[in-house]
C-alpha positions as CSV (number, residue, x, y, z in Angstrom):
1,M,28.8,-36.8,10.4
2,K,32.3,-36.3,8.9
3,T,31.3,-38.4,5.9
4,S,28.1,-36.4,5.4
5,K,30.0,-33.1,5.5
6,L,32.5,-34.4,2.9
7,A,29.8,-35.6,0.6
8,Y,28.1,-32.2,0.9
9,T,31.3,-30.4,0.1
10,K,32.1,-32.5,-3.0
11,S,28.6,-32.1,-4.3
12,Y,28.6,-28.4,-3.7
13,A,32.0,-27.9,-5.4
14,L,31.1,-29.9,-8.5
15,K,28.1,-27.8,-9.3
16,Y,28.8,-25.3,-12.0
17,L,26.5,-22.7,-10.5
18,L,29.2,-21.9,-8.0
19,L,30.9,-20.0,-10.9
20,F,28.5,-17.2,-10.6
21,I,27.6,-17.2,-6.9
22,S,30.6,-15.1,-6.1
23,A,29.5,-12.5,-8.7
24,I,26.2,-12.2,-7.0
25,I,27.8,-11.8,-3.5
26,F,29.9,-8.9,-4.7
27,Q,26.9,-6.8,-5.7
28,S,26.9,-7.5,-9.4
29,T,24.3,-8.6,-11.9
30,Y,24.8,-12.0,-13.6
31,S,22.6,-13.2,-16.4
32,Q,21.8,-16.9,-16.8
33,A,19.9,-18.6,-19.5
34,R,19.3,-21.7,-17.4
35,L,19.8,-22.3,-13.7
36,I,19.8,-25.8,-12.2
37,I,19.7,-26.1,-8.4
38,N,20.9,-29.7,-7.6
39,N,20.0,-31.0,-4.2
40,A,21.8,-29.3,-1.3
41,S,22.9,-26.2,-3.3
42,F,22.1,-22.8,-1.9
43,I,22.4,-19.5,-3.8
44,K,22.6,-16.5,-1.6
45,I,22.0,-13.1,-3.2
46,N,23.6,-10.2,-1.2
47,N,24.0,-6.4,-1.2
48,G,21.0,-5.6,-3.3
49,S,22.0,-7.7,-6.3
50,F,20.1,-9.2,-9.2
51,L,20.2,-12.8,-10.3
52,V,19.0,-12.4,-13.9
53,I,17.4,-15.3,-15.7
54,D,17.5,-14.3,-19.4
55,N,15.2,-17.1,-20.5
56,S,11.4,-16.9,-20.8
57,A,11.0,-20.7,-20.4
58,N,9.2,-21.5,-17.2
59,N,11.9,-24.2,-16.5
60,A,14.7,-21.8,-16.8
61,I,15.0,-22.2,-13.0
62,T,14.9,-25.9,-12.2
63,R,15.2,-27.5,-8.8
64,I,16.4,-31.1,-8.5
65,G,15.9,-32.9,-5.2
66,T,14.2,-31.8,-2.0
67,T,16.8,-29.4,-0.6
68,G,18.5,-26.4,-2.0
69,W,17.1,-23.0,-3.0
70,I,17.7,-19.3,-3.5
71,I,18.1,-17.0,-0.5
72,S,17.0,-13.4,-1.1
73,E,16.6,-12.2,2.5
74,G,17.3,-8.5,3.1
75,T,15.0,-5.4,3.4
76,I,17.3,-2.8,1.9
77,G,18.2,-3.0,-1.8
78,N,16.0,-6.1,-2.1
79,N,18.1,-9.1,-3.2
80,R,16.2,-10.0,-6.3
81,V,15.6,-12.6,-9.0
82,K,14.9,-10.9,-12.3
83,W,13.2,-13.3,-14.7
84,K,12.6,-12.4,-18.4
85,V,9.2,-14.0,-18.7
86,G,8.2,-11.9,-21.7
87,T,5.1,-13.2,-23.5
88,T,5.2,-16.7,-22.0
89,N,2.0,-17.9,-20.6
90,A,3.0,-20.4,-18.0
91,T,3.6,-21.1,-14.3
92,F,6.9,-19.6,-13.0
93,T,8.2,-20.8,-9.6
94,V,11.1,-19.2,-7.8
95,P,12.5,-21.6,-5.3
96,F,13.2,-19.3,-2.4
97,G,14.2,-20.5,1.0
98,I,15.7,-19.2,4.3
99,G,18.8,-20.7,5.9
100,T,19.2,-24.4,5.2
101,S,15.9,-25.6,6.7
102,D,12.9,-23.8,5.2
103,Y,11.8,-23.9,1.6
104,L,9.5,-20.9,0.7
105,P,8.7,-21.1,-3.1
106,L,6.9,-18.1,-4.7
107,S,4.9,-19.0,-7.7
108,I,2.7,-17.2,-10.3
109,T,1.0,-18.1,-13.5
110,T,1.2,-15.4,-16.3
111,A,-1.1,-14.6,-19.2
112,G,-1.5,-11.9,-21.9
113,G,1.9,-10.2,-21.5
114,V,3.2,-8.3,-24.5
115,G,6.9,-7.4,-24.8
116,S,10.2,-8.8,-23.5
117,G,9.7,-7.6,-20.0
118,N,11.0,-9.0,-16.7
119,I,9.2,-9.8,-13.5
120,I,11.2,-9.2,-10.3
121,F,10.8,-11.5,-7.3
122,S,12.1,-11.4,-3.8
123,T,11.0,-12.2,-0.2
124,F,12.4,-11.6,3.2
125,R,11.6,-12.2,6.9
126,S,10.6,-8.8,8.3
127,G,11.4,-9.4,12.0
128,I,9.0,-9.9,14.9
129,N,5.7,-8.0,14.2
130,S,7.0,-7.0,10.7
131,V,9.4,-4.5,12.3
132,S,11.2,-4.0,9.0
133,L,9.0,-2.8,6.1
134,P,10.4,-3.2,2.5
135,T,12.7,-0.3,1.7
136,A,14.5,0.6,-1.5
137,G,17.8,1.8,-0.1
138,T,19.9,3.4,-2.8
139,V,19.6,0.5,-5.3
140,I,16.3,1.3,-7.0
141,P,14.0,4.4,-7.0
142,Q,12.1,5.1,-3.8
143,T,8.7,4.2,-5.3
144,M,5.9,1.7,-4.5
145,M,7.2,1.0,-1.1
146,P,4.8,0.4,1.9
147,T,5.0,3.3,4.3
148,N,3.0,1.6,7.2
149,Y,1.4,-1.6,8.4
150,D,-1.7,0.1,9.7
151,S,-5.4,-0.7,9.9
152,N,-7.7,2.2,10.8
153,G,-4.7,4.2,11.7
154,S,-3.5,1.7,14.3
155,D,-0.5,-0.6,14.0
156,N,-1.7,-3.9,12.6
157,S,1.7,-5.8,12.6
158,A,0.6,-8.3,15.3
159,F,-1.9,-9.7,12.8
160,G,0.5,-10.1,9.9
161,V,2.9,-12.9,9.1
162,D,6.5,-11.7,9.6
163,R,7.4,-11.9,5.9
164,F,6.9,-9.7,2.7
165,Y,6.9,-10.8,-0.9
166,Q,7.8,-8.8,-4.0
167,I,6.2,-9.4,-7.5
168,D,7.2,-6.5,-9.6
169,A,6.3,-6.1,-13.3
170,T,6.9,-2.4,-13.7
171,D,9.5,-3.1,-16.5
172,A,8.9,-0.7,-19.4
173,L,9.7,-3.5,-21.8
174,F,6.2,-4.8,-21.2
175,S,4.0,-2.9,-23.6
176,T,1.1,-4.8,-22.0
177,K,1.7,-6.2,-18.5
178,P,0.6,-9.8,-17.9
179,S,-2.3,-10.8,-15.7
180,L,-1.5,-13.2,-12.9
181,S,-3.3,-16.2,-11.5
182,N,-2.6,-19.0,-9.0
183,I,-0.2,-16.8,-7.0
184,I,1.3,-18.9,-4.2
185,F,2.9,-17.4,-1.1
186,S,4.8,-19.6,1.4
187,Y,5.5,-18.9,5.1
188,T,7.0,-20.7,8.0
189,T,5.4,-21.5,11.4
190,N,7.8,-19.3,13.3
191,E,6.7,-16.3,11.2
192,F,3.1,-16.4,12.6
193,D,2.9,-18.6,15.7
194,G,2.2,-16.6,18.8
195,S,4.3,-19.0,20.9
196,L,7.4,-18.2,18.8
197,T,6.8,-14.6,17.9
198,A,4.7,-11.7,19.2
199,N,1.9,-12.1,16.6
200,T,-1.8,-12.7,17.4
201,I,-2.8,-14.8,14.4
202,T,-5.2,-17.6,13.8
203,E,-3.5,-19.4,10.9
204,G,-6.8,-20.6,9.4
205,N,-7.7,-16.9,8.9
206,L,-4.6,-16.0,6.8
207,K,-5.2,-14.2,3.5
208,A,-3.2,-11.8,1.3
209,Q,-3.1,-8.1,0.7
210,Y,-0.9,-5.9,-1.5
211,W,0.4,-2.4,-1.1
212,E,-1.3,-0.3,-3.8
213,I,0.7,2.9,-4.6
214,I,-2.1,5.1,-6.1
215,T,-4.2,5.3,-2.9
216,P,-1.7,4.4,-1.3
217,D,-3.1,1.7,1.1
218,W,-3.2,-2.0,1.7
219,K,-5.7,-3.6,-0.8
220,P,-8.1,-5.1,-1.3
221,I,-10.2,-4.0,1.6
222,V,-11.4,-7.6,2.1
223,P,-8.2,-9.7,2.0
224,I,-8.1,-12.4,-0.7
225,G,-6.9,-15.9,-1.1
226,T,-7.2,-19.4,0.4
227,V,-4.9,-20.7,3.1
228,N,-3.6,-24.3,3.3
229,V,-2.4,-24.7,6.9
230,A,-0.9,-28.1,6.2
231,S,1.4,-26.7,3.5
232,N,1.9,-23.2,5.0
233,I,0.8,-21.5,1.8
234,V,-1.8,-18.9,0.8
235,T,-3.1,-19.0,-2.8
236,V,-4.5,-16.0,-4.6
237,S,-6.6,-16.9,-7.6
238,S,-6.0,-13.8,-9.8
239,H,-4.4,-10.3,-10.0
240,S,-5.1,-8.2,-13.1
241,A,-2.6,-6.4,-15.3
242,T,-4.0,-3.1,-14.1
243,L,-3.4,-3.9,-10.5
244,L,0.0,-5.4,-11.2
245,A,1.0,-2.0,-12.7
246,S,0.4,-0.2,-9.3
247,S,1.5,-2.9,-6.8
248,K,4.6,-4.9,-6.1
249,W,4.7,-5.8,-2.4
250,W,2.4,-8.3,-0.7
251,S,1.8,-9.4,2.9
252,L,-0.3,-12.1,4.6
253,V,-2.7,-11.0,7.3
254,D,-5.3,-12.5,9.7
255,D,-8.6,-11.9,7.9
256,S,-10.2,-10.8,11.2
257,S,-7.9,-7.8,11.3
258,P,-7.3,-6.6,7.7
259,L,-5.1,-3.7,6.8
260,P,-7.2,-0.2,6.3
261,I,-11.3,3.2,6.5
262,T,-10.0,5.7,4.0
263,L,-11.6,9.1,4.8
264,L,-11.5,11.0,1.6
265,D,-12.7,14.4,2.8
266,F,-14.4,16.0,5.8
267,T,-15.9,19.5,5.4
268,G,-18.4,21.9,7.0
269,E,-20.0,25.0,5.5
270,C,-22.7,27.5,6.5
271,L,-26.2,27.3,4.9
272,T,-27.7,30.6,6.3
273,K,-27.8,29.9,10.1
274,T,-27.1,26.2,9.9
275,V,-23.9,24.2,9.2
276,E,-23.9,21.2,6.8
277,I,-21.2,18.7,7.6
278,K,-20.1,16.3,4.8
279,W,-17.7,13.5,4.6
280,S,-16.9,10.6,2.2
281,T,-14.9,7.4,2.3
282,L,-13.0,5.5,-0.4
283,S,-13.2,2.3,1.6
284,E,-14.5,0.9,4.9
285,I,-13.7,-2.2,6.9
286,N,-16.1,-3.5,9.6
287,N,-17.4,0.1,10.0
288,E,-20.4,0.1,12.3
289,S,-20.9,3.8,12.7
290,F,-19.6,7.4,12.8
291,I,-20.1,9.6,15.9
292,L,-20.1,13.3,14.9
293,E,-18.9,15.5,17.7
294,K,-19.0,19.3,18.2
295,S,-17.0,21.7,20.3
296,N,-17.1,25.5,21.0
297,N,-13.4,25.7,21.8
298,G,-11.8,22.8,19.9
299,H,-10.9,20.9,23.1
300,L,-14.1,19.7,24.8
301,F,-16.4,17.8,22.5
302,S,-19.9,16.4,22.9
303,T,-21.9,14.0,20.7
304,L,-24.0,15.7,18.0
305,A,-25.2,12.6,16.1
306,T,-24.5,9.0,15.4
307,I,-24.6,7.9,11.7
308,E,-24.6,4.3,10.6
309,G,-21.6,3.1,8.6
310,A,-21.4,1.0,5.5
311,G,-19.8,-2.1,7.1
312,T,-17.1,-3.4,4.7
313,T,-16.9,-1.8,1.2
314,N,-14.4,-0.6,-1.3
315,T,-16.7,1.8,-3.1
316,L,-17.2,5.5,-2.5
317,H,-19.7,6.4,0.2
318,T,-20.9,10.0,1.1
319,Y,-22.4,11.2,4.4
320,S,-23.9,14.4,5.6
321,F,-25.5,16.0,8.7
322,L,-27.3,19.3,9.1
323,D,-26.4,21.1,12.4
324,E,-29.4,23.5,12.9
325,S,-28.0,25.2,16.1
326,D,-27.4,29.0,15.9
327,H,-23.7,29.5,15.1
328,K,-22.7,33.0,16.3
329,S,-19.0,32.1,16.7
330,T,-16.6,29.5,15.3
331,V,-17.4,25.9,16.1
332,Y,-15.4,22.7,15.7
333,Y,-16.3,19.2,14.5
334,R,-14.7,15.8,14.5
335,L,-15.6,12.2,13.6
336,I,-15.1,9.1,15.6
337,Q,-15.4,5.9,13.5
338,I,-16.5,2.8,15.4
339,D,-15.8,-0.8,14.3
340,F,-18.1,-3.7,15.0
341,D,-15.6,-4.9,17.5
342,G,-15.5,-1.6,19.4
343,K,-12.2,-0.2,18.0
344,S,-12.3,3.5,17.1
345,T,-10.4,6.1,15.1
346,T,-10.7,9.9,15.4
347,S,-10.6,12.2,12.4
348,P,-8.8,15.6,12.2
349,I,-10.8,18.5,13.6
350,I,-12.5,21.0,11.2
351,A,-13.6,24.6,12.1
352,V,-16.6,26.5,10.7
353,G,-17.0,30.3,11.3
354,E,-20.0,32.3,12.3
355,C,-23.2,31.6,10.3
356,T,-25.8,34.4,9.9
357,E,-28.9,34.9,7.7
358,K,-26.9,37.5,5.7
359,Q,-24.0,35.2,5.1
360,Q,-23.7,33.8,1.6
361,H,-22.5,30.5,0.2
362,L,-18.8,29.6,0.5
363,S,-17.6,26.3,-0.9
364,T,-14.3,24.8,-2.0
365,A,-13.1,21.8,-4.0
366,A,-9.8,20.4,-5.3
367,H,-8.8,17.7,-7.7
368,F,-5.9,16.4,-9.8
369,N,-6.2,17.0,-13.5
370,I,-4.5,14.0,-15.1
371,S,-4.4,15.5,-18.7
372,Q,-2.7,18.7,-17.5
373,Q,-0.8,17.0,-14.7
374,N,-1.6,19.7,-12.2
375,I,-3.6,20.3,-9.0
376,Q,-6.7,22.6,-9.4
377,V,-8.3,24.3,-6.4
378,F,-11.8,25.9,-6.6
379,I,-13.1,28.6,-4.2
380,D,-16.7,29.8,-4.6
381,S,-16.8,33.0,-2.5
382,Y,-19.5,35.4,-1.6
383,T,-17.0,38.2,-0.8
384,P,-13.3,38.9,-1.4
385,S,-11.2,37.1,1.2
386,D,-7.6,36.2,2.0
387,F,-7.1,32.4,1.6
388,S,-4.0,30.3,2.3
389,I,-3.8,27.0,0.3
390,T,-1.3,24.3,1.3
391,I,-0.7,20.9,-0.2
392,H,0.6,18.2,2.1
393,N,2.0,14.7,1.2
394,I,1.0,11.6,3.1
395,A,3.7,12.2,5.7
396,G,2.2,15.7,6.5
397,S,5.0,17.7,4.9
398,I,4.0,20.8,2.8
399,V,5.0,20.3,-0.8
400,A,3.4,23.5,-2.2
401,F,1.5,26.5,-1.0
402,K,-0.1,29.8,-2.3
403,D,-1.7,32.8,-0.6
404,I,-4.5,34.4,-2.7
405,V,-7.2,37.0,-2.4
406,S,-10.4,35.6,-3.8
407,S,-12.8,37.6,-6.0
408,I,-16.6,37.3,-5.6
409,G,-17.9,34.2,-7.3
410,K,-15.9,31.3,-8.6
411,N,-12.1,31.3,-8.3
412,Q,-9.8,28.6,-9.9
413,I,-6.2,28.3,-8.7
414,A,-3.8,25.9,-10.5
415,F,-0.6,24.4,-9.1
416,D,1.5,23.6,-12.1
417,G,4.9,22.0,-12.5
418,L,5.0,20.2,-9.2
419,S,6.3,16.8,-10.5
420,L,5.0,15.0,-7.5
421,P,5.1,11.2,-7.3
422,A,1.8,9.3,-7.5
423,G,-0.1,9.0,-4.2
424,I,-2.6,10.7,-1.9
425,Y,-2.2,14.3,-0.9
426,M,-4.2,16.7,1.3
427,V,-5.2,20.2,0.1
428,A,-5.9,22.5,3.1
429,I,-7.8,25.8,2.4
430,R,-8.1,28.5,5.1
431,N,-9.3,32.0,5.7
432,H,-9.8,33.9,8.9
433,Q,-13.1,32.0,9.7
434,N,-13.1,28.7,7.8
435,F,-11.1,25.7,7.2
436,F,-11.6,23.1,4.4
437,S,-9.6,20.0,3.6
438,H,-9.7,17.7,0.5
439,K,-7.9,14.5,-0.2
440,I,-6.7,14.1,-3.8
441,I,-5.1,11.3,-5.7
442,I,-2.2,12.1,-8.0
443,L,-1.8,9.8,-11.0
444,N,1.1,9.9,-13.3
445,N,0.6,10.0,-17.1
446,P,-0.1,6.5,-18.4
């Protein structure tokens, strides 16, 4: 054993790469044109540092032998490899690993990139049941970071491998971002095996999903890729330049329990004496049905109707139901979404005021105007009324509000100069009798 340790020490000391390891450890950025990892050499990136490879050749990082790799573990600050891939169309492999026992390469093949841009890579073990989501810390802007590990509003971490992967091509030096193919993610047995961690995963079901910032949600709705259980890898065949621009973090999940139904809106309005309930979804996973429930007090609900769901889809679907009961006071509605396996999710409650023959049409809408970079709210009112309009971010915090008095007919209210980050927001519109809510997607100028 002593001889083995001595040989290791000599080998480690003779390698020139030790000259820059200390720079990495002390939270600096070091640029290398070529990096050779020779046998049992380990490069550990600490404290949110970059290891910069300033060479677009796909052999600019070369690993010799069967041991030795780059260790980038760490959720905050993301200890990263920044590789100047530029316009090179080739396969780039970053030889990541954890400790001195597990080799976890992350590999991509690029095509069609324009400009001298960099792709940033990192990976880290996220703790049992993915307890630690990727976070930016103070090192990079707080953007494009996953905010949950949910499916249908419920914690899905027991069905995910305890590891996250970063592939980030947001560098502005790319005038055209590359498309990716043959993306290979590596994982270890003790990051999914239920006998070693708290996960509930069938390894043969493993596929990949990425956190997409525009929705934001885990995408695609149906996870992608092919697992090789003998090699502990999942391979994704392709990822377009457009998708690459709005995603950078990936996870591996059991295909039987993928990550998220996205309810876009849920509204009710009077049509003379009846109420029309409408809702729409951006995506659905294993959605068997919706149960529409009604209440006279907002607390005790009974089933009004059951509507068949769309199963699994990532396209827009709209639904409606006409409640023909007399509505002489405010009534309340909610949706319960039922999966094929019996799991359920309950929507927020909406309220609709008294409906009479004399009552005229009242409707609302809201959307984000990408050319004007503002939020526009529309109220079509049969009579002047006081309305309160609030805009909430995905965490539920109010980011803007206005109180207005509508005029008869169509009213347009603009929220200018908000400078909100891209993502999903909720617009809530209330008067003394009615409540409407609309989800909108904010996009930044391309």
